[in-house]
C-alpha positions as CSV (number, residue, x, y, z in Angstrom):
1,X,-13.2,9.8,24.6
2,X,-9.6,11.0,25.0
3,X,-6.7,9.2,23.5
4,X,-4.2,7.9,26.1
5,X,-1.0,9.9,26.4
6,X,2.0,8.4,24.6
7,X,4.4,6.5,26.8
8,X,7.6,8.6,27.4
9,X,10.5,7.3,25.3
10,X,12.8,6.8,28.3
11,X,10.3,4.2,29.8
12,X,10.3,2.0,26.8
13,X,12.3,-1.2,26.8
14,X,15.3,-1.2,24.4
15,X,14.8,-3.1,21.2
16,X,17.2,-5.9,20.1
17,X,18.6,-5.9,16.6
18,X,15.9,-8.2,15.2
19,X,13.1,-6.1,16.6
20,X,14.7,-3.0,15.1
21,X,14.7,-4.5,11.6
22,X,11.1,-5.7,11.9
23,X,10.1,-2.2,12.7
24,X,12.2,-0.8,9.8
25,X,10.5,-3.2,7.4
26,X,7.0,-2.1,8.5
27,X,5.6,-5.5,7.8
28,X,2.0,-4.4,8.6
29,X,2.0,-2.4,5.4
30,X,3.0,-5.3,3.2
31,X,-0.4,-7.1,3.0
32,X,-1.7,-4.5,0.5
33,X,0.9,-6.0,-1.9
34,X,0.1,-9.6,-1.2
35,X,-3.7,-9.4,-1.4
36,X,-3.7,-8.1,-5.0
37,X,-1.3,-10.8,-6.0
38,X,-3.6,-13.5,-4.5
39,X,-6.6,-11.8,-6.2
40,X,-5.0,-11.9,-9.6
41,X,-4.4,-15.7,-9.3
42,X,-7.9,-16.3,-7.9
43,X,-9.5,-14.5,-10.9
44,X,-7.4,-16.8,-13.2
45,X,-8.4,-19.9,-11.3
46,X,-12.1,-18.9,-11.5
47,X,-11.8,-18.7,-15.2
48,X,-10.5,-22.3,-15.4
49,X,-6.8,-21.8,-15.5
50,X,-4.8,-24.3,-13.4
51,X,-2.9,-22.6,-10.6
52,X,0.9,-22.8,-11.1
53,X,1.9,-22.9,-7.4
54,X,5.7,-22.3,-7.7
55,X,5.0,-19.3,-10.0
56,X,2.2,-18.1,-7.6
57,X,4.6,-18.2,-4.6
58,X,7.4,-16.5,-6.5
59,X,5.0,-13.8,-7.6
60,X,3.9,-13.1,-4.0
61,X,7.5,-13.1,-2.8
62,X,8.5,-10.7,-5.5
63,X,5.8,-8.1,-4.7
64,X,6.4,-8.5,-1.0
65,X,10.1,-7.9,-1.1
66,X,9.6,-5.0,-3.5
67,X,7.2,-3.4,-1.0
68,X,9.8,-3.9,1.8
69,X,12.3,-2.1,-0.4
70,X,9.8,0.7,-1.0
71,X,9.2,1.1,2.8
72,X,12.9,1.4,3.5
73,X,13.9,3.6,0.6
74,X,10.9,5.9,1.4
75,X,12.2,6.2,5.0
76,X,15.7,7.0,3.9
77,X,14.9,9.8,1.4
78,X,12.2,11.4,3.6
79,X,14.8,11.5,6.4
80,X,17.4,13.0,4.1
81,X,14.8,15.6,3.0
82,X,14.2,16.5,6.7
83,X,10.8,14.9,6.7
84,X,9.6,12.4,9.4
85,X,12.0,13.8,12.0
86,X,9.7,13.2,15.0
87,X,10.6,10.6,17.5
88,X,8.4,7.4,17.2
89,X,6.6,8.2,20.5
90,X,5.7,11.7,19.3
91,X,3.7,10.7,16.2
92,X,0.8,8.7,14.8
93,X,2.1,5.1,14.7
94,X,0.5,4.5,11.3
95,X,2.2,7.4,9.5
96,X,5.5,9.2,9.1
97,X,7.8,6.2,8.5
98,X,9.1,3.6,10.8
99,X,11.0,6.0,13.1
100,X,14.2,3.9,13.3
101,X,16.3,6.6,11.7
102,X,15.0,9.5,13.9
103,X,15.4,7.3,17.0
104,X,19.0,6.5,16.0
105,X,18.4,2.7,15.8
106,X,19.7,2.3,12.3
107,X,21.7,4.5,9.9
108,X,20.4,5.7,6.5
109,X,23.2,3.7,4.9
110,X,22.1,0.4,6.5
111,X,18.5,0.9,5.4
112,X,19.6,1.9,1.9
113,X,21.7,-1.3,1.6
114,X,18.8,-3.4,2.9
115,X,16.4,-1.8,0.4
116,X,18.9,-2.5,-2.4
117,X,18.9,-6.2,-1.4
118,X,15.1,-6.3,-1.5
119,X,15.1,-4.7,-5.0
120,X,17.8,-7.2,-6.2
121,X,15.6,-10.1,-5.0
122,X,12.6,-8.5,-6.8
123,X,14.7,-8.4,-10.0
124,X,15.7,-12.0,-9.7
125,X,12.2,-13.2,-9.2
126,X,10.9,-11.0,-12.1
127,X,13.6,-12.4,-14.5
128,X,12.8,-15.9,-13.6
129,X,9.0,-15.4,-14.0
130,X,9.7,-13.6,-17.3
131,X,11.7,-16.6,-18.5
132,X,8.8,-18.9,-17.4
133,X,5.8,-16.8,-18.6
134,X,6.8,-14.1,-21.0
135,X,7.9,-10.5,-21.5
136,X,4.7,-9.0,-20.1
137,X,5.9,-10.0,-16.7
138,X,9.1,-8.1,-17.2
139,X,7.3,-4.9,-18.3
140,X,4.9,-4.9,-15.4
141,X,7.7,-5.8,-12.9
142,X,10.0,-3.1,-14.1
143,X,7.2,-0.5,-14.0
144,X,6.3,-1.6,-10.4
145,X,9.9,-1.6,-9.2
146,X,10.7,1.7,-10.8
147,X,7.7,3.2,-9.2
148,X,8.9,2.0,-5.8
149,X,12.5,3.3,-6.3
150,X,11.5,6.7,-7.7
151,X,8.6,7.4,-5.3
152,X,11.0,9.4,-3.1
153,X,14.4,9.1,-4.8
154,X,15.7,12.1,-6.7
155,X,15.6,13.4,-9.3
156,X,12.1,12.0,-10.1
157,X,10.7,11.6,-6.6
158,X,7.1,11.7,-8.0
159,X,5.7,11.3,-4.5
160,X,6.9,14.9,-3.8
161,X,5.2,16.3,-6.9
162,X,1.6,15.3,-6.4
163,X,1.6,12.0,-8.3
164,X,2.3,9.6,-5.4
165,X,-1.3,8.8,-4.7
166,X,-2.0,8.0,-8.4
167,X,1.1,5.9,-8.6
168,X,0.1,3.8,-5.6
169,X,-3.4,3.4,-7.0
170,X,-2.0,2.0,-10.3
171,X,0.7,-0.2,-8.7
172,X,-1.3,-1.7,-5.8
173,X,-4.2,-2.3,-8.1
174,X,-3.8,-3.0,-11.8
175,X,-0.1,-3.6,-11.9
176,X,0.0,-6.3,-9.2
177,X,-3.3,-7.9,-10.0
178,X,-2.7,-8.0,-13.8
179,X,0.8,-9.3,-13.3
180,X,-0.3,-12.1,-11.0
181,X,-3.2,-12.9,-13.4
182,X,-0.8,-13.0,-16.4
183,X,1.6,-15.4,-14.6
184,X,-1.3,-17.9,-14.2
185,X,-3.3,-17.3,-17.4
186,X,-0.6,-16.2,-19.9
187,X,-2.8,-13.4,-21.2
188,X,-4.4,-10.1,-20.1
189,X,-8.2,-9.6,-19.7
190,X,-10.7,-6.9,-18.7
191,X,-12.2,-8.6,-15.7
192,X,-9.0,-8.6,-13.6
193,X,-8.3,-5.1,-14.7
194,X,-11.7,-3.8,-13.6
195,X,-11.7,-5.7,-10.3
196,X,-8.1,-4.5,-9.6
197,X,-9.4,-0.9,-9.4
198,X,-11.2,-1.8,-6.2
199,X,-8.0,-2.4,-4.3
200,X,-6.2,0.4,-6.2
201,X,-8.8,2.9,-5.0
202,X,-8.7,1.5,-1.5
203,X,-4.9,2.1,-1.5
204,X,-5.6,5.6,-2.8
205,X,-7.8,6.3,0.2
206,X,-5.3,4.6,2.6
207,X,-2.3,6.7,1.4
208,X,-4.4,9.9,1.6
209,X,-5.5,9.3,5.2
210,X,-1.9,8.4,6.1
211,X,-0.7,11.6,4.7
212,X,-3.1,13.9,6.6
213,X,-1.3,13.5,10.0
214,X,2.0,14.4,8.2
215,X,0.6,17.5,6.6
216,X,2.8,20.0,8.6
217,X,6.0,18.0,8.3
218,X,5.5,17.3,4.6
219,X,4.7,20.9,3.8
220,X,7.8,22.1,5.7
221,X,10.0,19.5,4.0
222,X,8.7,20.3,0.5
223,X,6.9,17.0,0.0
224,X,4.1,18.3,-2.1
225,X,1.7,15.4,-2.1
226,X,-2.0,16.0,-2.8
227,X,-2.8,16.6,0.9
228,X,-0.2,19.4,1.0
229,X,-1.2,20.8,-2.4
230,X,-4.9,20.8,-1.7
231,X,-5.3,21.0,2.0
232,X,-6.8,18.7,4.7
233,X,-10.4,19.5,3.9
234,X,-10.0,18.6,0.2
235,X,-8.1,15.5,1.3
236,X,-11.2,14.3,3.2
237,X,-13.1,14.6,0.0
238,X,-10.4,12.7,-1.9
239,X,-10.5,9.9,0.7
240,X,-14.2,9.7,0.6
241,X,-14.3,9.6,-3.2
242,X,-11.8,6.8,-3.4
243,X,-13.9,4.7,-1.0
244,X,-17.2,5.4,-2.8
245,X,-15.8,4.5,-6.2
246,X,-14.3,1.3,-4.8
247,X,-17.6,0.2,-3.3
248,X,-19.5,1.1,-6.5
249,X,-17.3,-0.9,-8.9
250,X,-18.7,-4.4,-8.0
251,X,-22.4,-3.5,-8.7
252,X,-21.2,-1.9,-11.9
253,X,-19.3,-5.0,-12.9
254,X,-22.3,-7.2,-11.9
255,X,-24.6,-5.1,-14.0
256,X,-22.3,-5.5,-17.0
257,X,-22.2,-9.3,-16.5
258,X,-18.5,-9.3,-15.7
259,X,-18.4,-10.0,-12.0
260,X,-19.9,-12.6,-9.8
261,X,-22.6,-11.2,-7.4
262,X,-20.3,-12.5,-4.6
263,X,-18.0,-9.5,-5.2
264,X,-20.6,-7.5,-3.1
265,X,-19.0,-9.2,-0.1
266,X,-16.7,-6.2,0.0
267,X,-19.6,-4.2,1.5
268,X,-19.0,-6.1,4.7
269,X,-16.1,-3.7,5.3
270,X,-18.5,-0.7,5.2
271,X,-18.8,-0.3,9.1
272,X,-15.0,0.2,9.4
273,X,-15.0,2.6,6.5
274,X,-17.8,4.6,8.1
275,X,-15.9,4.6,11.4
276,X,-12.7,5.8,9.7
277,X,-14.5,8.6,7.9
278,X,-16.2,9.8,11.0
279,X,-13.0,10.0,13.0
280,X,-11.2,11.7,10.0
281,X,-13.9,14.4,9.8
282,X,-13.6,15.1,13.5
283,X,-9.8,14.9,14.0
284,X,-8.2,15.7,10.7
285,X,-6.1,18.4,12.5
286,X,-5.0,16.1,15.3
287,X,-2.5,13.5,14.2
288,X,-2.6,11.4,17.4
289,X,-6.4,11.3,17.6
290,X,-6.5,10.3,13.9
291,X,-4.7,7.0,14.6
292,X,-7.9,4.9,15.0
293,X,-9.0,6.1,11.6
294,X,-5.8,5.0,10.1
295,X,-6.1,1.6,11.7
296,X,-9.7,1.3,10.6
297,X,-8.7,2.0,7.0
298,X,-6.1,-0.8,7.1
299,X,-8.8,-3.1,8.2
300,X,-11.1,-1.9,5.4
301,X,-8.4,-2.7,2.8
302,X,-7.6,-6.1,4.3
303,X,-11.3,-7.1,4.6
304,X,-12.0,-5.9,1.0
305,X,-9.1,-7.9,-0.4
306,X,-10.1,-11.1,1.5
307,X,-13.7,-10.6,0.4
308,X,-12.7,-10.3,-3.3
309,X,-10.5,-13.4,-3.1
310,X,-13.3,-15.3,-1.5
311,X,-15.8,-14.1,-4.2
312,X,-13.6,-15.8,-6.8
313,X,-12.7,-18.9,-4.9
314,X,-16.1,-19.8,-3.5
315,X,-17.9,-20.6,-6.8
């Protein structure tokens, strides 16, 4: 089945200022931050800790605005490194940034200022939670925010050096889950760490499949992520490996007596994972035809996160 041709840019309705900023924020990519935060609190609640709702809401707000800052600062520095220069109607809608800079809807200075405001809000929420719950919150928060800032910002820009995928696995899994868990429980534990790897590995697979359509642009711009360094074919294996490990962690934890059997609910997302993999194998060299696979992976991550949260709340 052929993908429909993109609508020519001149036929599109102009966006108002609010719509432009909504597009710049890329809100559809923020849920992968919120779900680990909810999961960490759910694990603490399942272990008998009373939920501190003000701290819970502030934790989610902190990770969400940090992610918004990451989205925008990533756009700015990719644009300045001559990456993501395609117009929005010319590329896969799930990859390559928001397109507001290449379409001339915002300036890099405006987006950088908005990102700075997001990171300032993250710092304020982290300092307050540190005051409320302890220094562990500060350590995890600083690590997470530094990872967001230096993902593409020079001189570190670790996303350009083959470490971006691992950084996202760690931050969108263990860092957020353990931080949210600590805010509620006041301690660290093995169960939230192990279950956090499921969402971390799902994020690994999501970023890999999102990088595949940008292979040519990233390579030309010197963004040496794992897909550029190892090639599209190896990237398919990296994507598949992340999914397999994520789906195998719950039965491992159940066998060790750590997890509830309800964590197997994540297997409900397998049909979308299979669909995504099939499309990826067939169309890994065609960015536009790969879009349904990117969308399916977003659904896999969302369903997995919701299933894990349910697994800890239902008992």
